[in-house]
Each structure stands twice: as structure tokens, then as C-alpha cells.
Backbone bond lengths (Angstrom), bond angles and torsions (degrees), N, CA, C in turn:
res aa  C-N    CA-C-N  psi(-1)  N-CA   C-N-CA  omega(-1)  CA-C   N-CA-C  phi
1 X - - - 1.468 - - 1.529 109.19 -
2 X 1.333 116.17 136.77 1.439 119.97 -177.73 1.534 112.22 -70.37
3 X 1.301 115.73 148.83 1.490 121.94 -179.47 1.530 109.26 -56.29
4 X 1.337 117.28 -41.79 1.449 120.06 -177.38 1.533 111.99 -59.99
5 X 1.365 115.13 -42.07 1.448 117.01 178.61 1.477 111.79 -67.63
6 X 1.332 119.30 -38.77 1.449 122.76 175.84 1.511 112.70 -57.79
7 X 1.298 116.51 -45.34 1.441 121.99 179.85 1.533 111.19 -65.73
8 X 1.354 114.20 -35.57 1.468 118.28 178.45 1.502 110.24 -64.46
9 X 1.326 117.51 -45.36 1.482 122.30 -179.21 1.530 110.26 -65.58
10 X 1.304 116.24 -39.11 1.498 119.68 177.81 1.492 110.26 -63.16
11 X 1.348 116.81 -43.01 1.449 120.15 -178.60 1.546 109.65 -65.96
12 X 1.346 116.19 -39.28 1.507 118.46 178.34 1.531 110.76 -64.92
13 X 1.340 116.00 -41.37 1.456 119.94 -179.88 1.519 111.32 -62.63
14 X 1.372 114.33 -45.45 1.461 120.24 -179.53 1.546 109.24 -64.02
15 X 1.324 117.99 -42.23 1.469 119.73 177.09 1.499 113.47 -63.70
16 X 1.332 117.01 -36.28 1.459 121.20 179.08 1.521 110.87 -66.97
17 X 1.374 116.12 -41.12 1.451 119.16 175.84 1.521 113.15 -62.66
18 X 1.311 116.12 -40.96 1.474 120.27 178.72 1.552 110.71 -64.97
19 X 1.297 116.37 -39.16 1.450 121.07 -177.74 1.556 110.40 -72.22
20 X 1.343 116.79 -38.07 1.437 121.72 -175.65 1.547 114.36 -80.09
21 X 1.336 113.66 -24.21 1.512 115.37 -172.51 1.511 112.15 -61.53
22 X 1.327 123.31 -41.10 1.478 119.28 178.64 1.503 113.28 -63.12
23 X 1.333 117.24 -35.66 1.460 120.96 177.41 1.537 110.34 -66.41
24 X 1.342 117.96 -45.07 1.442 122.59 178.65 1.522 110.36 -60.13
25 X 1.353 114.42 -43.24 1.456 118.43 -179.94 1.536 112.07 -65.12
26 X 1.322 116.27 -37.51 1.467 121.54 178.21 1.544 110.00 -61.14
27 X 1.343 116.53 -47.73 1.448 120.16 -179.90 1.521 111.17 -65.91
28 X 1.299 116.54 -39.60 1.479 121.58 178.11 1.551 110.49 -61.63
29 X 1.292 117.06 -45.94 1.477 121.42 179.19 1.530 111.77 -63.31
30 X 1.336 116.58 -34.79 1.466 119.34 179.07 1.493 112.18 -65.77
31 X 1.322 118.13 -21.03 1.458 123.37 -178.52 1.531 113.40 -98.83
32 X 1.323 116.03 9.89 1.468 121.56 -179.37 1.520 111.52 -107.51
33 X 1.289 114.55 153.32 1.465 118.86 174.78 1.533 109.08 -78.39
34 X 1.356 118.58 159.84 1.453 120.17 -176.23 1.539 113.18 -54.13
35 X 1.290 118.72 -33.55 1.481 120.48 -177.82 1.523 112.09 -76.09
36 X 1.333 116.35 -13.94 1.481 118.42 -175.12 1.539 111.83 -108.48
37 X 1.306 118.55 1.29 1.486 119.06 -171.36 1.517 112.02 -67.11
38 X 1.321 119.63 -19.95 1.460 120.59 -178.39 1.554 111.14 -99.19
39 X 1.314 116.36 5.13 1.441 118.39 172.50 1.523 111.71 -71.53
40 X 1.326 116.35 154.34 1.433 120.36 -178.01 1.519 116.50 -88.46
41 X 1.307 115.87 7.33 1.474 120.17 -178.43 1.518 109.81 -72.61
42 X 1.324 116.03 125.51 1.458 120.94 173.99 1.536 109.71 -70.00
43 X 1.315 115.69 -44.79 1.470 121.33 175.76 1.516 107.59 -99.24
44 X 1.315 120.36 111.64 1.475 121.06 -176.97 1.548 111.43 -60.53
45 X 1.341 113.23 144.49 1.466 117.83 176.48 1.489 112.14 -68.65
46 X 1.349 115.98 -39.97 1.465 121.35 178.14 1.541 110.15 -119.41
47 X 1.313 113.91 90.09 1.473 119.11 -179.38 1.515 109.25 -67.62
48 X 1.323 114.79 132.77 1.471 119.16 177.84 1.553 109.97 -135.55
49 X 1.285 116.40 143.80 1.477 122.04 176.79 1.539 110.35 -106.97
50 X 1.308 116.04 13.00 1.453 118.64 -178.37 1.530 111.67 -66.48
51 X 1.353 117.06 -27.85 1.431 118.47 178.92 1.509 111.16 -63.79
52 X 1.339 118.41 -38.75 1.455 121.32 179.27 1.540 109.89 -66.26
53 X 1.311 116.26 -41.68 1.452 120.01 179.03 1.543 109.72 -63.17
54 X 1.305 115.83 -43.19 1.466 119.08 -178.16 1.529 112.07 -66.29
55 X 1.334 118.88 -41.49 1.456 122.85 177.69 1.516 109.55 -60.24
56 X 1.310 118.40 -43.03 1.450 120.72 -176.67 1.496 114.39 -74.49
57 X 1.369 116.39 -33.06 1.466 121.24 -174.81 1.532 112.50 -92.27
58 X 1.325 118.93 -32.67 1.460 120.33 -171.87 1.513 114.19 -104.50
59 X 1.344 116.51 9.79 1.461 121.52 176.03 1.466 109.15 -143.08
60 X 1.334 118.87 175.75 1.420 123.43 175.19 1.551 111.12 -94.70
61 X 1.332 115.50 38.34 1.445 121.14 -176.99 1.525 113.86 -54.67
62 X 1.330 116.40 -45.29 1.457 120.78 179.27 1.475 111.35 -60.51
63 X 1.344 118.16 -40.66 1.465 122.09 178.15 1.553 110.93 -65.85
64 X 1.355 114.82 -41.60 1.465 117.46 178.16 1.483 111.90 -63.96
65 X 1.317 117.52 -38.70 1.446 123.84 177.41 1.559 109.87 -59.60
66 X 1.323 114.59 -46.26 1.476 118.71 -178.75 1.527 108.08 -68.20
67 X 1.300 121.71 -39.55 1.452 123.09 177.51 1.559 112.35 -57.33
68 X 1.321 113.31 -47.63 1.448 117.79 179.50 1.548 112.10 -63.82
69 X 1.319 114.60 -39.99 1.495 118.45 178.37 1.532 111.41 -62.65
70 X 1.327 116.58 -46.36 1.459 120.54 179.90 1.520 111.37 -60.59
71 X 1.314 115.87 -46.47 1.489 120.88 -177.09 1.522 108.66 -66.24
72 X 1.332 119.59 -44.40 1.470 122.22 -177.13 1.533 109.89 -65.69
73 X 1.338 117.98 -43.14 1.460 121.38 -176.10 1.558 110.98 -70.55
74 X 1.349 116.58 -45.31 1.468 118.30 179.84 1.540 111.25 -64.64
75 X 1.335 118.23 -42.88 1.446 121.46 179.78 1.521 110.25 -64.38
76 X 1.279 117.74 -39.16 1.491 121.78 -178.72 1.536 109.11 -66.30
77 X 1.297 119.19 -44.08 1.441 122.43 177.45 1.530 111.58 -61.31
78 X 1.329 115.03 -44.83 1.472 120.18 179.88 1.539 111.95 -61.95
79 X 1.335 115.39 -48.91 1.457 120.50 179.67 1.516 110.97 -62.22
80 X 1.323 117.12 -43.60 1.474 119.21 -178.86 1.493 112.13 -61.22
81 X 1.339 116.39 -40.36 1.466 119.66 -179.43 1.523 113.40 -75.74
82 X 1.334 117.10 -57.52 1.460 121.11 -173.58 1.503 113.48 -69.90
83 X 1.323 119.37 -41.34 1.441 119.94 179.59 1.504 112.66 -65.91
84 X 1.381 114.87 -36.95 1.460 118.53 177.80 1.508 110.09 -70.14
85 X 1.304 118.23 -38.83 1.480 121.51 -179.16 1.530 109.60 -65.01
86 X 1.341 116.96 -48.51 1.470 119.95 179.14 1.469 110.80 -62.57
87 X 1.329 119.47 -41.55 1.432 122.43 179.55 1.518 110.89 -61.72
88 X 1.321 116.36 -40.50 1.466 122.25 178.05 1.537 110.77 -62.44
89 X 1.299 116.65 -46.67 1.482 121.65 -177.95 1.525 111.21 -63.60
90 X 1.356 116.75 -43.27 1.408 118.82 -178.04 1.523 111.27 -70.04
91 X 1.310 117.30 -33.91 1.456 121.62 -177.41 1.502 113.58 -78.48
92 X 1.355 118.47 -31.84 1.485 122.29 -169.43 1.491 115.73 -116.06
93 X 1.315 118.00 -4.12 1.497 119.49 -179.77 1.560 109.42 -122.12
94 X 1.267 114.92 139.97 1.459 120.60 178.47 1.543 107.59 -102.28
95 X 1.336 115.82 125.08 1.483 119.72 177.89 1.516 106.12 -154.22
96 X 1.334 114.82 161.64 1.475 121.18 -177.60 1.540 109.41 -64.87
97 X 1.348 115.70 130.53 1.449 119.06 178.66 1.482 114.99 87.11
98 X 1.308 120.54 6.07 1.451 122.25 -176.55 1.522 109.43 -59.30
99 X 1.325 117.01 -50.48 1.500 119.60 -178.68 1.534 111.55 -59.56
100 X 1.368 115.93 -43.18 1.463 120.58 -177.93 1.562 108.87 -63.33
101 X 1.344 114.50 -43.77 1.490 118.82 179.96 1.545 110.46 -59.07
102 X 1.323 116.02 -42.01 1.458 119.41 -176.04 1.556 109.62 -70.59
103 X 1.304 117.78 -35.45 1.494 120.89 175.73 1.510 110.48 -66.01
104 X 1.332 117.84 -40.66 1.448 121.18 178.62 1.534 111.00 -63.16
105 X 1.287 115.09 -39.17 1.509 119.19 178.52 1.513 108.92 -66.37
106 X 1.336 117.00 -43.19 1.485 121.25 179.29 1.543 110.52 -62.79
107 X 1.329 115.67 -36.51 1.457 119.77 -176.70 1.534 110.90 -63.67
108 X 1.301 119.06 -25.25 1.478 119.74 177.94 1.507 112.44 -66.02
109 X 1.335 117.22 -21.85 1.450 121.79 176.75 1.513 113.13 -68.53
110 X 1.344 117.81 -18.71 1.433 123.37 -176.54 1.524 112.20 -89.66
111 X 1.324 116.19 -5.96 1.505 120.30 -176.64 1.518 107.25 -96.69
112 X 1.350 118.76 117.37 1.475 121.83 176.19 1.521 111.72 -59.09
113 X 1.318 115.09 143.20 1.440 118.58 -179.54 1.524 111.86 -59.58
114 X 1.312 116.92 -35.56 1.493 120.96 178.63 1.483 112.23 -56.51
115 X 1.331 118.94 -32.45 1.453 121.28 179.98 1.522 112.67 -75.39
116 X 1.325 116.72 -19.25 1.468 119.61 -177.99 1.515 113.28 -92.26
117 X 1.347 115.55 -10.74 1.471 120.45 -176.49 1.553 112.28 -57.90
118 X 1.329 116.52 -46.34 1.473 121.56 -176.64 1.573 110.58 -63.84
119 X 1.353 117.98 -53.10 1.504 117.27 176.51 1.495 114.03 -59.93
120 X 1.359 117.41 -37.97 1.463 119.80 176.20 1.545 111.50 -59.95
121 X 1.349 114.44 -44.76 1.449 116.59 -177.10 1.540 110.32 -70.69
122 X 1.291 119.11 -38.21 1.471 122.73 176.64 1.517 110.54 -58.84
123 X 1.342 117.77 -45.02 1.440 123.39 178.37 1.517 110.12 -63.50
124 X 1.357 117.60 -45.67 1.409 121.56 179.48 1.534 112.94 -61.69
125 X 1.320 115.03 -39.84 1.466 120.07 176.94 1.510 112.39 -65.56
126 X 1.356 115.18 -44.85 1.472 117.88 -178.63 1.511 115.16 -63.71
127 X 1.338 114.67 -34.59 1.485 120.70 -177.50 1.516 112.23 -95.87
128 X 1.308 119.64 0.34 1.448 122.93 178.23 1.520 112.06 73.51
129 X 1.307 116.27 34.11 1.484 119.89 -178.98 1.520 112.70 -96.16
130 X 1.329 118.94 -6.16 1.436 119.57 -178.47 1.561 109.68 -67.66
131 X 1.290 114.27 146.99 1.495 120.26 -176.89 1.506 114.77 58.45
132 X 1.375 115.76 38.00 1.456 122.79 174.00 1.518 110.08 -135.14
133 X 1.321 114.46 163.21 1.469 118.66 174.77 1.544 110.41 -61.80
134 X 1.310 116.07 -40.87 1.464 119.15 -177.82 1.510 111.65 -62.47
135 X 1.375 116.88 -36.41 1.438 121.17 176.86 1.491 112.93 -59.56
136 X 1.323 117.61 -35.58 1.469 121.32 176.86 1.488 110.11 -74.18
137 X 1.309 117.90 -38.47 1.440 122.52 -167.77 1.512 113.88 -77.93
138 X 1.304 118.37 -42.76 1.461 119.88 -162.27 1.504 115.66 -58.15
139 X 1.383 122.82 -34.79 1.435 118.87 -178.89 1.553 114.72 -65.71
140 X 1.331 116.35 -21.85 1.477 118.91 -173.62 1.545 115.12 -109.91
141 X 1.342 116.24 9.56 1.479 118.19 -175.81 1.533 111.56 -71.96
142 X 1.341 118.04 -21.36 1.503 122.91 171.62 1.509 106.63 -139.76
143 X 1.361 113.75 147.23 1.475 118.05 -179.44 1.530 109.39 -132.12
144 X 1.326 114.54 144.10 1.437 118.71 177.63 1.521 111.22 -68.45
145 X 1.356 119.24 -33.67 1.428 120.51 178.55 1.529 110.74 -65.82
146 X 1.325 116.77 -41.79 1.439 120.33 -179.55 1.531 111.96 -61.74
147 X 1.333 117.14 -42.89 1.448 120.96 176.81 1.535 111.10 -62.78
148 X 1.318 116.60 -44.81 1.507 118.42 176.68 1.528 110.71 -60.77
149 X 1.316 118.25 -47.48 1.459 120.53 -176.98 1.503 110.99 -60.15
150 X 1.314 118.70 -49.94 1.457 121.27 -176.28 1.550 112.18 -70.79
151 X 1.285 115.73 -31.18 1.509 118.88 174.84 1.525 110.14 -62.30
152 X 1.319 116.73 -41.70 1.479 120.26 -179.81 1.518 111.24 -63.32
153 X 1.314 116.39 -37.65 1.457 118.22 -178.35 1.557 111.15 -78.71
154 X 1.355 114.32 -35.94 1.454 117.66 179.17 1.505 113.58 -63.90
155 X 1.338 114.65 -28.44 1.454 118.22 179.88 1.546 112.96 -64.62
156 X 1.357 115.29 -22.91 1.465 119.51 -176.30 1.553 110.95 -82.32
157 X 1.338 118.45 -9.08 1.460 120.77 178.96 1.499 109.34 -74.38
158 X 1.314 121.44 126.22 1.481 122.07 -179.28 1.543 111.22 -61.58
159 X 1.348 114.16 134.18 1.467 118.54 176.40 1.522 111.64 -62.68
160 X 1.334 115.58 -32.14 1.478 119.31 -178.24 1.536 110.26 -62.30
161 X 1.338 117.53 -33.69 1.439 120.12 177.82 1.500 112.65 -66.66
162 X 1.321 117.17 -40.71 1.436 121.32 175.87 1.519 113.10 -66.69
163 X 1.333 116.12 -42.93 1.428 120.50 178.40 1.513 112.68 -64.07
164 X 1.328 117.27 -36.35 1.450 120.77 174.68 1.506 111.76 -59.43
165 X 1.300 116.64 -41.53 1.460 123.27 -179.68 1.549 107.92 -66.48
166 X 1.294 119.16 -40.48 1.473 121.23 176.92 1.505 111.14 -62.60
167 X 1.336 117.01 -40.99 1.457 121.43 179.23 1.521 111.19 -63.57
168 X 1.351 115.11 -31.61 1.484 120.05 179.32 1.511 111.03 -78.39
169 X 1.304 121.25 -3.32 1.444 124.44 175.08 1.505 114.54 98.61
170 X 1.314 120.77 12.08 1.469 122.85 178.85 1.505 109.11 -79.07
171 X 1.329 116.97 137.89 1.463 119.91 174.64 1.503 108.47 -82.65
172 X 1.352 115.93 173.77 1.462 120.91 -170.90 1.524 112.35 -64.30
173 X 1.353 116.61 -37.54 1.483 118.67 -179.45 1.527 109.61 -69.52
174 X 1.309 118.20 -36.86 1.482 119.60 176.52 1.503 110.61 -65.86
175 X 1.316 117.93 -39.51 1.473 121.66 177.89 1.540 108.58 -63.89
176 X 1.319 116.69 -42.45 1.486 121.48 -179.99 1.512 110.15 -59.32
177 X 1.383 116.40 -50.91 1.444 120.85 -173.60 1.509 113.21 -75.52
178 X 1.364 116.40 -40.38 1.455 119.65 -170.76 1.530 113.66 -97.12
179 X 1.332 118.47 -19.36 1.449 120.34 -177.09 1.540 110.82 -112.15
180 X 1.345 114.20 -51.94 1.491 117.06 -171.89 1.529 112.76 -76.21
181 X 1.312 118.54 -46.29 1.471 120.92 -176.68 1.523 112.22 -58.61
182 X 1.347 118.28 -48.64 1.457 119.15 179.03 1.546 113.72 -56.15
183 X 1.345 116.70 -29.52 1.452 120.96 -179.15 1.522 113.07 -73.75
184 X 1.356 116.48 -22.46 1.475 119.97 -176.04 1.514 110.54 -118.68
185 X 1.305 118.57 23.23 1.489 121.53 -174.87 1.511 114.53 -56.86
186 X 1.367 119.64 -42.01 1.477 118.84 178.75 1.529 111.57 -59.53
187 X 1.338 119.28 -43.65 1.436 120.59 179.17 1.507 111.33 -66.79
188 X 1.311 118.89 -39.53 1.440 123.77 179.78 1.548 110.78 -63.24
189 X 1.363 114.79 -42.75 1.436 119.46 -179.74 1.521 109.91 -64.76
190 X 1.333 118.13 -44.16 1.443 122.43 -178.79 1.535 109.39 -63.96
191 X 1.352 119.18 -42.09 1.463 123.58 178.90 1.544 108.61 -62.32
192 X 1.315 119.90 -43.10 1.443 124.74 -178.29 1.500 110.23 -63.66
193 X 1.335 115.47 -45.87 1.482 120.16 179.90 1.541 112.37 -61.95
194 X 1.317 115.88 -46.47 1.491 118.98 -178.92 1.540 109.87 -66.77
195 X 1.332 116.01 -36.31 1.469 118.11 179.50 1.523 110.75 -66.71
196 X 1.357 116.84 -41.63 1.474 119.77 177.25 1.526 110.24 -61.34
197 X 1.345 116.66 -48.52 1.446 117.87 -178.84 1.509 113.35 -61.97
198 X 1.325 116.37 -39.06 1.456 120.41 -177.94 1.522 111.38 -66.28
199 X 1.330 116.75 -43.17 1.451 120.25 -179.88 1.535 114.10 -74.18
200 X 1.336 115.54 -29.58 1.453 120.02 174.90 1.507 110.93 -63.28
201 X 1.316 115.73 -36.54 1.475 120.13 -175.80 1.532 112.45 -97.71
202 X 1.340 118.79 4.62 1.439 121.79 -177.44 1.525 110.83 -62.38
203 X 1.366 113.35 134.50 1.492 117.13 -176.03 1.570 111.98 -127.72
204 X 1.323 117.27 -50.52 1.482 118.61 -169.28 1.542 112.67 -63.10
205 X 1.313 118.59 -50.95 1.473 118.91 -177.65 1.525 112.11 -66.73
206 X 1.330 119.45 -46.33 1.505 115.72 179.55 1.533 111.76 -65.16
207 X 1.366 119.33 -27.72 1.444 120.45 174.32 1.485 112.62 -63.03
208 X 1.336 115.90 -38.32 1.478 120.46 -176.98 1.507 112.86 -78.63
209 X 1.288 118.90 -42.64 1.467 121.83 -171.05 1.489 113.44 -86.74
210 X 1.348 119.03 -15.90 1.486 120.42 -177.60 1.523 109.23 -104.85
211 X 1.316 115.01 136.77 1.472 121.75 -179.15 1.518 111.68 -113.63
212 X 1.339 117.48 -40.00 1.439 119.68 -176.34 1.516 112.88 -82.63
213 X 1.330 116.60 146.68 1.444 122.99 -174.45 1.519 111.81 -63.72
214 X 1.371 116.08 -34.06 1.489 119.29 -174.82 1.511 112.90 -73.06
215 X 1.325 117.87 -15.70 1.474 120.76 -178.99 1.531 113.52 -100.78
216 X 1.303 116.52 2.35 1.454 119.62 178.81 1.523 111.01 -62.47
217 X 1.329 115.45 148.04 1.484 119.26 170.54 1.517 108.67 -92.41
218 X 1.349 116.68 170.63 1.457 118.77 -174.69 1.540 114.48 -56.32
219 X 1.315 119.60 -49.28 1.469 118.64 -177.60 1.537 111.30 -61.20
220 X 1.337 117.72 -36.96 1.440 120.83 -179.23 1.535 109.53 -71.45
221 X 1.327 116.16 -44.00 1.478 120.88 178.67 1.544 110.82 -60.46
222 X 1.295 117.83 -43.04 1.459 119.99 -177.98 1.532 110.86 -66.85
223 X 1.318 117.10 -29.85 1.469 118.80 -179.92 1.495 112.84 -64.76
224 X 1.334 118.95 -24.35 1.435 122.14 -179.61 1.544 113.89 -82.13
225 X 1.348 115.09 -0.83 1.432 116.88 169.29 1.498 111.03 -80.27
226 X 1.340 116.60 -6.72 1.449 122.48 -179.52 1.521 110.24 -117.63
227 X 1.351 116.03 122.70 1.426 121.39 178.84 1.540 112.55 -123.72
228 X 1.363 112.19 30.17 1.462 119.26 -177.10 1.506 109.48 128.25
229 X 1.302 117.07 158.01 1.453 120.45 -176.73 1.524 112.20 -59.29
230 X 1.320 118.32 -36.17 1.465 122.28 -176.75 1.533 112.61 -74.46
231 X 1.314 115.93 -25.59 1.476 120.74 -173.04 1.518 111.57 -115.55
232 X 1.294 119.96 7.24 1.455 119.79 -179.17 1.532 111.76 -68.43
233 X 1.303 115.03 131.98 1.475 120.97 178.40 1.544 108.50 -88.79
234 X 1.337 115.12 77.82 1.466 119.55 -172.54 1.497 112.27 -60.68
235 X 1.309 118.95 -33.99 1.458 118.69 -178.57 1.507 111.45 -67.95
236 X 1.353 118.23 -33.37 1.446 121.23 176.78 1.563 112.61 -77.50
237 X 1.343 114.92 -36.14 1.420 118.71 174.91 1.530 112.90 -61.68
238 X 1.335 115.18 -44.70 1.457 120.00 179.94 1.534 111.49 -68.28
239 X 1.353 116.18 -36.31 1.476 120.63 178.36 1.534 109.89 -64.34
240 X 1.340 115.80 -49.61 1.444 120.15 178.81 1.550 112.57 -60.40
241 X 1.319 115.49 -41.14 1.435 120.21 178.10 1.494 113.67 -64.60
242 X 1.332 115.24 -37.10 1.495 119.07 178.35 1.556 109.74 -64.10
243 X 1.338 117.96 -43.00 1.427 119.79 178.77 1.521 109.86 -67.70
244 X 1.325 117.80 -36.77 1.487 120.82 -175.88 1.510 112.81 -67.82
245 X 1.336 118.42 -27.98 1.451 118.44 179.96 1.502 115.34 -82.75
246 X 1.344 117.04 -9.83 1.445 120.90 -177.66 1.543 111.71 -58.22
247 X 1.380 118.30 -48.03 1.516 115.66 177.75 1.509 112.96 -62.55
248 X 1.319 119.16 -32.99 1.448 121.40 -179.77 1.512 111.22 -67.39
249 X 1.351 116.31 -40.48 1.430 120.34 176.26 1.524 112.63 -64.88
250 X 1.320 117.42 -41.36 1.445 122.26 179.24 1.532 108.86 -65.20
251 X 1.321 118.52 -43.15 1.469 121.34 178.58 1.527 109.48 -59.43
252 X 1.319 118.86 -45.81 1.441 122.05 -179.79 1.509 112.70 -64.06
253 X 1.342 116.76 -46.76 1.461 120.98 179.29 1.512 113.03 -57.17
254 X 1.364 113.09 -45.81 1.471 119.49 -173.21 1.523 110.73 -77.33
255 X 1.356 118.45 -28.61 1.439 119.29 -172.78 1.522 113.08 -125.38
256 X 1.316 116.75 23.61 1.472 117.87 -177.09 1.527 111.70 -65.34
257 X 1.322 117.13 -29.70 1.474 118.89 -179.60 1.576 108.47 -63.42
258 X 1.320 116.98 -40.53 1.477 120.92 179.28 1.486 111.30 -70.42
259 X 1.364 117.31 -34.59 1.488 119.43 177.70 1.494 110.67 -64.24
260 X 1.349 117.09 -44.88 1.446 120.01 -177.43 1.523 110.14 -68.95
261 X 1.328 117.11 -44.67 1.492 118.52 -178.49 1.524 110.38 -66.44
262 X 1.335 118.16 -34.73 1.436 120.43 -178.40 1.533 109.41 -69.34
263 X 1.342 117.19 -40.95 1.470 119.19 177.63 1.525 110.23 -64.83
264 X 1.347 115.04 -42.34 1.490 117.52 -178.27 1.483 111.22 -63.18
265 X 1.331 118.35 -46.32 1.470 122.89 -178.08 1.522 110.07 -66.52
266 X 1.378 117.18 -37.94 1.431 119.95 178.16 1.537 110.71 -61.65
267 X 1.265 116.58 -42.25 1.489 121.57 176.84 1.507 111.16 -61.44
268 X 1.327 117.55 -38.24 1.469 120.42 179.77 1.502 110.30 -68.11
269 X 1.381 117.01 -35.04 1.450 118.19 179.14 1.537 110.21 -67.98
């Protein structure tokens, strides 16, 4: 085996260890008692599952988990449908102002999220959306990046294929669902996965718009286990975080092929 390949594998192994160590430490800490959390043992001497019982029984963790799941799933479905539809229309239909509309959509990518927080909150307050599911959901139901990504892929679909479907009597929605979407499935899958992960981990906006404890999402709920460095309940924070990453791990394991192909194709575009 060549020296270069050996060094490459060593670098990959080292990188994997560095990336996995925080996760291993998180799981390890979740299995320790409060008095043992600052020990340097990777494998606890006295493994306990009391932290998991305490998190589930003494907080609204199950409710927070459900809230995050609902928000992530609904937002992902919305982004997958509307961003793909808008991308398809901009790519395959000619109408006055199409270029201007696309530039306006792209311009939203240049605005930092922090600058949008105040107008979002003012809108939510005026319409009575604060402390509701809708208040958390509405900013992410469509994304400029998703429209841009799907438009780039939709442009690669041959117009002759769509025209042949029209000649066969298919309406535009049938063409969209049965012809266009199957052609861009890798990009759509990657967009859906990244949208789910992003909304599952969302913290700043749910923290601002939600007031009641029962409507907190997982990241917001877990933050309330910490009230300062001296009083942070690290064993509970690590326990909740361990449970919270389970859906993300499952999504990656089940759909990693789509993630990789989507990233590869996006780079090619």
C-alpha cells in the first residue's frame, strides 16, 4: 500500500475520532450520576439510567420532543412542495418579470436571520401568532435557497419531455408530480433532509416567539436545564441531548445515500 494512501486513512481515522469524541462524551455523561459527571472515565464505573427517568418524569421533555417533531415535519413538507413548485415555474415557464422575481428571491439569501427577527416578531404580535405553532412555523415554510436549488435542477429537464406529456393530455400539475419531481428526486431528498435537520435544531426564533413551557421545542427546553455555569444540570442536559440526536442519526442512517448524492449533484450544478 502506498504511503500516501496510508496517510490518508490515518487522517480519516483521526478526524473520525475527533468528530465522534464529543458524542461519546455526551452519552457517557448521560449515564453518570451528578457527582460523577466531572470524572474523566469514558465508561462510567456506576452506570445509571436515572437521568433518563428524571428527564422524562420531571420535565415536559416528551412534549418538547413532539413539538420539535411536528414543526420539523410540517416545515419539511411545506418546503419540499412549495420550493419545488416555485423552482419548476421559474425554470420552465416564461412570464413577464420572471428574472426580476428570481433575483428578488435570491436577494433574501443575503439578509442575515438576526435582522429578520424583529419584523417576524412584530408580525407575529400583530396577528396574534406569538406562543403558537404557527408562530414558530411561518418563517420557514418557504426558503430562498430551496427555490434556487430546485430551479437549478429543474432547468436540466428537457422541454421536449414536458411538451410530450402535454401532447398526451397531462395537465400541468400531473406533469409536475409525475414527470418533473422524479427527475430531481436526489435534490429534493437532500433539501428535505437539510430542512428537517435545520428545523429540528432551531433555537433562536422558537426561544423568542414561544412563552409557555408546553410549546417549547427541544433545543429551547434543554436550555432551561442551565441557569448558569455553577447551577447547570449537565447530567440532564447531556441526557436530553442524547435523546434529541436519535432522530437525526436515524435520518442520516436511512437517507445517507440521498444526502451524499444530493451534495454531489449540487456541487456539479
